[in-house]
C-alpha positions in Angstrom: -3.6 29.1 8.4 -3.9 28.5 4.6 -5.7 32.0 3.6 -8.3 31.5 -0.5 -5.3 33.2 -2.4 -3.0 30.0 -1.4 -4.7 27.3 -1.2 -6.4 28.7 -4.7 -2.8 28.8 -6.2 -1.7 25.5 -5.5 -4.9 23.9 -7.0 -4.0 26.4 -9.8 -0.4 24.9 -9.5 -1.4 21.5 -9.5 -3.7 21.4 -12.5 -1.3 23.3 -13.9 1.4 20.1 -13.3 -1.2 17.6 -13.8 -2.3 19.0 -16.9 1.1 19.1 -18.7 1.7 15.2 -17.5 -1.4 14.1 -18.9 -0.4 16.1 -22.1 2.8 14.9 -22.3 1.8 11.6 -21.4 -0.8 11.6 -24.0 1.9 12.8 -26.6 3.9 9.8 -25.9 2.0 7.2 -26.0 0.8 8.4 -29.4 4.1 9.5 -30.8 6.5 6.3 -29.4 3.1 4.0 -29.4 5.8 1.2 -31.1 9.0 1.3 -28.5 5.8 2.5 -25.4 3.5 -0.5 -26.8 7.2 -3.5 -26.3 8.3 -1.6 -23.3 5.3 -2.6 -21.5 4.3 -5.8 -23.0 7.7 -7.0 -22.0 7.7 -5.4 -18.4 4.2 -6.2 -18.0 3.4 -9.6 -19.6 0.6 -8.2 -22.0 -0.2 -8.7 -25.2 0.1 -5.6 -27.7 -3.1 -5.5 -28.7 -4.4 -5.2 -25.7 -2.5 -1.9 -24.7 -4.8 0.5 -25.8 -7.7 -0.3 -24.2 -5.6 0.1 -20.9 -3.8 3.1 -22.4 -7.1 4.4 -23.2 -8.4 3.8 -19.2 -5.0 4.8 -17.8 -5.5 8.5 -19.9 -9.4 8.4 -19.3 -9.2 8.7 -16.1 -6.2 10.0 -14.9 -8.2 12.8 -16.9 -10.9 12.5 -14.8 -9.1 12.7 -11.4 -7.6 15.6 -12.7 -10.3 17.5 -13.1 -12.6 16.9 -10.0 -9.4 17.1 -7.4 -7.6 20.4 -9.5 -9.0 22.1 -12.1 -13.1 22.1 -10.0 -11.3 23.0 -7.0 -9.3 26.1 -8.7 -12.3 27.3 -10.6 -14.3 27.3 -7.2 -11.9 28.7 -5.1 -10.8 32.0 -8.2 -15.2 32.1 -8.2 -14.8 32.8 -4.5 -11.9 34.9 -4.0 
């Protein structure tokens, strides 16, 4: 049986790792925009002009998932413990 402190720590580390990945992905798409667009348009046969919308949608969805499934449970557990 997992107690609340361990569960809080798990959600905290999950949130930290996922926020780090989100920041890394955002910086990568921003800094290496030309390289990333060339690679993705070649691999996925998508026009480079459409990729900005896909990147925005991906990063927005990932941010929402991190908030709902990592950060909110962590904050709720911190309030309880």
